[in-house]
C-alpha positions in Angstrom: 85.9 98.4 135.0 88.0 96.0 133.0 91.0 96.6 131.1 91.5 96.8 127.7 93.8 94.6 125.6 95.3 96.4 123.2 94.3 95.1 119.5 97.1 91.9 118.8 100.2 93.2 116.3 98.9 90.6 113.5 96.2 88.1 113.3 93.3 87.5 113.1 90.3 88.4 115.4 86.5 86.8 115.5 83.7 89.2 116.3 83.0 88.9 119.5 86.8 89.8 119.9 86.2 93.3 118.7 82.6 94.0 118.9 81.5 96.6 121.2 84.9 95.8 123.2 87.4 97.7 120.6 84.4 99.6 118.8 81.1 100.6 119.7 78.7 98.1 117.5 76.7 95.1 118.2 77.7 92.1 115.9 74.2 93.2 113.7 75.6 96.3 113.2 78.5 95.4 111.9 77.4 92.7 109.4 74.5 96.2 108.2 77.5 98.2 108.0 79.0 95.0 106.1 76.7 95.2 103.8 76.4 98.5 103.2 79.9 98.4 102.0 81.1 100.7 105.3 83.1 98.5 107.0 85.6 95.4 106.2 85.1 92.3 104.4 86.0 89.4 107.0 89.7 88.1 105.9 89.1 84.3 106.9 86.6 82.2 106.9 87.0 79.2 109.6 83.1 77.4 108.4 80.3 78.7 107.0 79.2 80.6 110.0 82.8 81.2 111.6 84.9 84.1 110.3 87.7 86.4 110.7 88.9 89.7 110.2 92.7 90.5 110.1 93.7 93.3 112.8 95.5 95.3 109.8 92.2 96.0 108.4 90.7 96.6 111.5 93.4 99.2 112.8 92.9 100.7 109.2 88.6 101.2 109.8 89.3 102.6 113.3 92.2 105.1 112.2 89.6 106.2 108.9 87.0 106.4 111.2 88.7 108.8 113.4 88.9 106.2 116.8 91.4 107.4 119.3 93.7 104.7 119.0 96.3 104.6 122.3 99.2 103.2 122.2 99.4 99.6 121.3 95.4 99.5 120.5 
């Protein structure tokens, strides 16, 4: 079992930094949820194929979905 690092306080995360780590969804499931309007849109675009989400958007979505968030997560 690996130790789960807490979400950073602020900043941006790419999908591989949170998919199936902090939330139980694969990358393809997250993109499907975005298409359905059920997951936040990426907040930052580095290139055509590289995007990132604001940590505060991920935290808000996790709280709205009822995910337990321990201190620092």
